N, C-alpha and C positions, 0 to 999 in steps of 0.2 A: 377809578376804577370806569371804562370804557363799557359803554351799553348801546343799545341799538333800539327803539320803538317799532311797532308792528301791529296790522288790524290782522286777526285770522277767523276764516268759518269755513271748520271743519264739518259736513254732516255725523250725523252718529254712525252710518252704514260705512262711510267712508273714513273712518276712525278705525271701523271694526279689523280692518287691513293691517294695524300694528298688532293687534291680537293675535291674527293668523299667523304675524310673521311675514309678511309680503310688504309690508312697509318698514321700515327702520329709521329714516331719515326725512325732517321735514325742511324744505325750503322755501321760502318767504321774501319779499321785497319789504325791506325796512321802509321808514318814512322817509326816510332820505333818498330812498333809490338802489343803497345797496341792498345785494343780494345774501343772505343769511341761511346758512345751513346748521340744525341742531338735531339728538338724537330725539326721537318720538315719544321714546319713556318719558321725556320731563312734560308732556303734555297730560300724564295721567289724572294728575289729581285736579284737572281743571274739564275734565269728561262729563257734562253731563247727558238727560237722556237726548239733549239734540244736538250734539256731540260738542265740540269745541269754539266759542265765539267770544268775540272780545277783543281786548287792547291789552297788549301786552311789552315790557322789556325786557330786554335779555340782556345780559349783564355777562362780561367775556375780559379775561385778565390780558396781559401785554403780549403773552403768546397767542391768543385768539381764542381760549381754551375756555367752553362753558363755566361759567362759575354760577347764573341763576337765572332763574326763567320768575318772573310776577305779573299777573295781573295787573292790571292798572286803569282798568274800565270794562 
């Protein structure tokens, strides 16, 4: 299954845009330089008082459809 790794640092204030409905997609640059886009709702389980911080692995299928997102560090 294809996957990409990336780092993310979103403040709690910035992530509030997701709850308010003004942000629906997250766009990041993968560790390999590829641009990645996925629904912001998939970050909800990683939100803390500091926002969303860490290293992640995004898995997708052969049609480039989201499969899973895991925190790896």
